[in-house]
C-alpha positions in Angstrom: 9.3 -26.4 -25.5 6.5 -25.3 -23.0 4.4 -22.1 -23.9 3.5 -20.0 -20.9 1.7 -16.5 -21.5 1.5 -13.7 -18.7 -1.8 -11.1 -19.7 -0.4 -8.0 -17.5 1.0 -4.0 -17.9 3.8 -3.3 -19.8 6.7 -1.3 -17.9 9.0 0.2 -20.6 11.7 0.9 -17.7 11.7 -3.3 -18.3 11.9 -4.2 -14.2 8.1 -5.9 -14.1 5.2 -6.1 -15.7 5.7 -7.9 -19.8 9.0 -7.2 -19.8 10.1 -9.1 -16.2 7.7 -11.8 -17.0 8.8 -12.8 -20.3 13.2 -12.4 -18.7 11.5 -14.9 -15.9 9.6 -17.0 -18.3 13.1 -17.2 -20.6 15.3 -18.2 -18.2 12.7 -21.0 -16.6 13.0 -22.6 -19.7 9.7 -21.9 -21.6 8.5 -20.2 -24.9 7.4 -16.4 -23.7 4.3 -14.7 -24.8 2.1 -11.8 -24.1 -1.3 -10.1 -24.0 -1.1 -6.4 -23.1 -3.8 -4.9 -21.4 -1.8 -1.3 -20.6 0.8 0.7 -21.5 2.7 2.4 -18.4 4.9 5.1 -18.0 7.2 4.1 -15.0 10.6 4.0 -13.6 12.6 3.1 -10.4 11.0 6.0 -8.9 7.0 5.6 -9.7 4.5 4.9 -12.1 3.7 8.5 -14.0 0.9 7.3 -16.6 -0.9 4.2 -17.5 -3.4 3.6 -20.7 -5.1 1.1 -20.7 -5.4 -1.4 -24.3 -9.2 -1.0 -26.0 -11.1 -4.6 -24.2 -11.3 -4.6 -28.3 -7.7 -5.4 -29.4 -7.4 -7.3 -26.3 -9.5 -10.0 -27.1 -7.8 -9.7 -31.0 -4.5 -10.4 -28.6 -5.7 -13.3 -26.9 -7.8 -15.3 -30.0 -4.4 -14.5 -32.1 -2.2 -16.2 -29.1 -4.9 -19.0 -28.0 -5.3 -19.5 -31.8 -2.5 -20.3 -33.2 0.1 -21.6 -29.6 -1.9 -22.3 -27.1 -0.2 -21.4 -23.7 0.5 -24.4 -21.0 0.5 -22.2 -18.4 -1.0 -18.4 -18.0 0.3 -15.3 -15.6 -2.1 -12.9 -15.0 -0.6 -9.6 -13.7 -2.2 -5.5 -14.1 -5.3 -5.4 -15.0 -6.2 -1.5 -15.1 -10.4 -2.1 -15.0 -13.1 -4.4 -14.6 -13.8 -4.1 -18.2 -10.5 -5.5 -18.7 -10.8 -8.5 -16.3 -13.5 -9.7 -18.0 -12.5 -10.0 -21.2 -10.2 -11.8 -19.9 -12.5 -14.0 -18.2 -14.7 -14.8 -21.1 -11.3 -15.6 -23.1 -9.5 -18.0 -20.9 -12.7 -19.8 -20.3 -13.7 -19.2 -24.3 -9.9 -21.3 -24.4 -10.3 -23.8 -21.8 -6.8 -21.8 -20.5 -5.0 -24.1 -17.5 -2.4 -23.4 -14.9 -3.5 -20.1 -14.6 -1.1 -18.2 -12.3 -3.0 -15.0 -10.8 -1.1 -12.1 -9.1 -4.2 -9.8 -7.8 -2.2 -6.7 -8.2 -4.1 -4.6 -6.3 -2.1 -2.8 -3.5 1.4 -1.4 -4.0 4.5 -2.2 -2.4 4.3 1.4 -0.2 0.7 0.8 0.5 -1.6 2.6 -2.6 -4.4 1.1 -3.3 -4.2 0.0 -7.5 -7.7 -0.7 -8.1 -10.8 0.4 -7.2 -14.2 -1.6 -5.5 -15.6 -2.6 -8.7 -12.8 -3.6 -10.0 -12.0 -6.4 -7.1 -15.4 -7.6 -7.0 -15.0 -8.4 -11.0 -11.3 -10.1 -9.8 -13.3 -12.5 -7.8 -16.1 -13.6 -8.8 -15.1 -13.9 -12.7 -10.9 -14.7 -12.3 -10.6 -16.2 -8.8 -12.7 -19.1 -10.3 -10.0 -19.6 -12.9 -6.9 -19.7 -10.9 -5.0 -22.5 -9.8 -3.3 -19.9 -7.1 -3.2 -16.8 -6.7 -0.4 -15.1 -5.0 -1.3 -12.2 -2.6 1.6 -10.1 -0.9 0.2 -9.2 3.0 -1.4 -6.0 2.5 -3.3 -7.5 -0.1 -4.7 -10.7 1.4 -5.2 -8.3 4.5 -8.2 -6.6 2.0 -9.1 -10.2 -0.1 -10.2 -11.4 3.4 -12.7 -8.7 4.4 -12.0 -8.5 7.9 -10.3 -5.5 9.8 -7.2 -7.9 10.6 -3.5 -6.8 10.2 -1.6 -9.0 9.2 1.8 -9.3 11.1 3.5 -12.9 12.0 3.6 -16.2 11.5 -0.2 -17.3 12.9 -2.2 -14.2 11.1 -0.7 -15.0 8.5 -2.0 -18.7 8.4 -4.9 -17.5 9.6 -5.8 -15.1 6.6 -4.7 -18.2 4.0 -7.0 -20.6 5.1 -9.7 -18.1 5.2 -8.8 -17.1 1.6 -8.4 -20.9 0.9 -12.1 -21.5 2.1 -13.4 -18.4 0.7 -12.5 -18.8 -2.9 -11.6 -22.3 -2.6 -8.4 -21.7 -4.6 -4.6 -22.8 -3.8 -2.8 -19.0 -1.8 0.8 -18.3 -2.1 0.8 -15.9 0.7 4.3 -13.9 0.8 5.7 -12.7 4.0 7.7 -9.6 3.0 8.8 -7.1 4.5 6.0 -6.2 7.2 7.2 -9.9 8.3 10.4 -9.1 8.2 11.7 -12.3 7.0 11.7 -14.3 3.2 9.0 -16.9 4.3 6.0 -17.6 2.6 3.3 -19.7 3.0 1.6 -22.0 0.8 -1.9 -22.5 1.7 -3.3 -25.9 -0.6 -5.3 -28.7 -0.2 -6.8 -27.9 3.1 -3.0 -27.0 4.7 -0.2 -24.8 4.8 3.0 -25.3 3.5 5.9 -22.8 4.8 8.9 -22.3 2.3 11.4 -20.6 4.4 13.3 -18.5 2.6 17.1 -16.5 2.9 16.5 -13.0 3.0 18.5 -10.9 1.5 20.0 -7.2 2.3 18.9 -5.7 -1.0 16.8 -2.9 -1.5 16.4 -3.3 -5.3 13.1 -5.0 -5.3 11.1 -3.3 -8.3 9.1 -6.2 -10.2 10.0 -9.4 -7.3 5.5 -9.8 -7.4 5.8 -10.3 -11.2 8.6 -12.5 -11.3 7.6 -14.6 -8.8 4.4 -15.4 -10.3 5.6 -15.8 -13.7 7.9 -18.1 -12.9 5.8 -20.2 -11.1 3.4 -20.7 -14.5 6.6 -21.3 -15.9 7.4 -24.6 -13.7 4.1 -25.2 -13.8 4.0 -25.8 -17.4 7.5 -27.4 -17.4 5.2 -30.5 -15.3 6.3 -29.5 -12.2 3.9 -30.1 -8.9 2.7 -27.1 -7.7 4.4 -27.4 -4.4 7.3 -27.5 -6.4 6.5 -24.8 -9.2 6.5 -22.5 -6.3 9.4 -23.5 -4.5 11.7 -24.0 -7.7 10.5 -20.5 -8.4 11.4 -19.0 -4.6 14.6 -20.2 -5.0 14.7 -18.2 -8.4 13.9 -15.0 -7.1 16.4 -15.5 -4.2 19.3 -15.9 -6.1 18.0 -12.8 -8.8 18.2 -10.7 -5.6 21.1 -12.1 -5.1 23.5 -10.4 -7.9 22.6 -7.1 -6.2 22.0 -5.3 -9.5 22.0 -1.9 -8.9 19.8 0.2 -11.8 17.9 3.5 -11.5 17.3 6.5 -8.6 14.9 4.1 -7.0 13.5 0.3 -6.2 16.1 -1.3 -8.7 14.8 -4.4 -10.6 16.6 -7.7 -10.5 18.9 -9.5 -12.8 17.0 -11.5 -14.1 19.6 -13.7 -15.8 21.2 -14.1 -12.1 24.6 -11.9 -12.9 24.9 -14.3 -16.7 25.6 -11.2 -18.7 28.0 -9.1 -16.6 
């Protein structure tokens, strides 16, 4: 069985973070492992507390994983500080990790910044060079391009993805999401963009969609699929999870990662 490691924060309500990653990985046919970067107190209505893992204990987790069950792919999610990012980068280089999928959790769906400037710079300088692909949403792409540009349509998505590819020499999956009002994403790799047209699902419960998509991509890369095929398969899995219309909690609820198989 192929193995995948998620390096991310914990979501006690189970909809995002480590919990969503593990559910997604199991459903996509791999053995899931986790290194927890932070504990969060959160639910479908918001985040109410964050307790960061010490860098030394994160190192301990990563050493235990890489020296025993070496992961075939790695998904990186919430990293709460520049120091944590540095420790992750050092360990990934030390163990020559491969198939790294980085979800740059910088800005929330509601538009709130989740990362300070120092951490943003560390993310770009130390972790981007290690990644096979990054998966920013539109607000994150606007920040990463370093330009005063708004991404509001297909043309501006193409321009932003091209700039990110040229700036960081890395494949980019730019997620269309709610601002573009469709389910079309743009994969920019090998010097050109590939539009991935998706089915728009009318479902307000989208907690953890970014975590789910990036974890599915890592799972499919671990199983030997090409980058494009991995993204296409993962996008379909996310669509199917939204289609089940799970409705839990008082806010933006989680997906049904089991695709209705436990109902």
